[in-house]
Residue, then its C-alpha position, 0 to 999 in steps of 0.5 A: x735764825x736761819x736765812x729765808x731762801x728763796x728758790x734755786x739758781x743754776x750756773x749757766x753753761x761755761x763760757x768765756x768773754x772778752x769784756x772789751x769786745x763785748x763793750x764794743x759790740x754794745x756800744x756799737x749796737x747802741x749807736x744803730x738806728x735799725x732799719x726796721x719799720x719802727x712802732x708808731x708812738x702811742x696816742x695818749x687820751x690823757x693829756x695830762x698823763x702825756x705832759x707829765x711824761x715829757x717834763x723833767x723834774x727841773x721843769x716842773x712847777x707846782x700850780x700854787x698860789x695864795x689866790x687859788x688856795x684861798x678859792x680852792x681851800x686847797x693847795x695842789x700837791x700832784x706831781x707834774x714831772x715824770x720822775x715817778x713815771x721813770x721809776x715805774x717805767x724802769x721796772x716795766x721794762x725790765x719785765x718786758x725784756x725778760x719776756x722778750x729774751x725768753x720768748x726769742x731765745x727759749x733754750x738760752x742758758x741762764x748765763x747768757x741771758x743774764x748777759x744779754x739782760x745787762x746789755x738791753x737794760x741800759x740807760x745809754x741804750x734807752x737814751x738812744x731809743x728816745x732819739x730814734x723814736x723823737x721823744x727828745x724833741x718833746x722834752x720839757x726841761x729847764x735850760x739850767x740843770x744839774x742833771x746835764x743837757x737836754x740831750x744828755x743820756x742821763x736825761x734822755x734815757x729816763x725820759x724813755x723809761x717815763x714814756x714806757x711807764x706813762x703807756x704802762x699807767x694808761x693802758x693798764x694791766x688788762x691790756x698788757x699785751x699790747x704794751x709787749x708787742x709795741x715793745x717787741x717791734x721796737x726791741x727784737x731787732x737789737x736783741x737779735x743783732x746783739x746776740x749775734x755780735x755778742x757770739x764772737x766774744x762767747x767761746x763754748x768750751x770743750x764738752x769734757x769740761x762738763x761731761x755729758x751732764x747739764x751744769x748743776x744747781x749749785x747753791x740755793x739762793x739767800x739773803x746774804x749780805x756782802x760781809x757774809x760773801x766775802x769769806x768766800x773770797x777769802x777761802x778761795x784765795x787761801x786754796x790758791x796760795x795753799x796749793x800754789x794754783x794759778x790766780x782765778x781771773x775775774x771778768x766784770x759786766x755792768x748794767x742797769x738804769x741811772x743810779x741802779x747799777x748792777x754787776x755781774x762777775x765771772x770767775x774763771x779757775x783755769x779753763x772753768x768759768x763760773x758766773x754769780x748772781x747779779x748784785x749792787x756792787x762790783x765787790x759784792x758780785x765778786x764775792x757771790x761769783x766766789x761763792x760759786x766757785x767754792x761750791x764747784x771746788x767742793x763738788x770736785x774734791x775727792 
């Protein structure tokens, strides 16, 4: 049975980057408090929702007792913590960030957009934003929790996600641009600054590598398992061994939120870099990058 095809993915413009330099640029940026006017915190009309935003699951208490049950005839089953709001916020933040990158950099190639997206959708970065906005001062959390102390990156990164999720829930889709305007005022200086810094680690290759044409669309994205994709890695190494070529170089960038980690891999065939799509694991990202590399080889074979 044929796999469902979901549209085309083009390779980004050719570039290489030093992983350590990119990591240092990101860490430097994430610790920075931009000297710009930051947006005011949202004033919630739903005070119960606001309380949920700042209540970590370790401090959530179900308001149940036998007395209330026999009086009302029901148990309270509503969540009193911010776990669901964090889940919602994570998805909203990805959409907002993609919108911001598209708006600020309309001519940016897909590969650089992916790298910038990976840098900005980052739990450590969100933790720093929680501190900058003062969200951490309102956090309600149990003194002893397996999720780390109150100021841990995991907890505070999740708090920022929950805050954005709460704003989205109260504002609604009809007023989505209000949320985007708030988000843009906060994030635009970081996006511009990170892009400026990362330019030092992105060295554009000579024009003759691609000629005067733009990068081609090399495959149609498919639902493909890691096991299926691994054959491309094997094929690439077989070609390297058969023709005694230099070993391909692999570079990885890690991103995502909390447990939702994503990896992007760039494989270099000599001076030619090929980037694969984001994947849930490092090995899957490598296999998908090798798939792109095999397509490049096939296109240029006699």
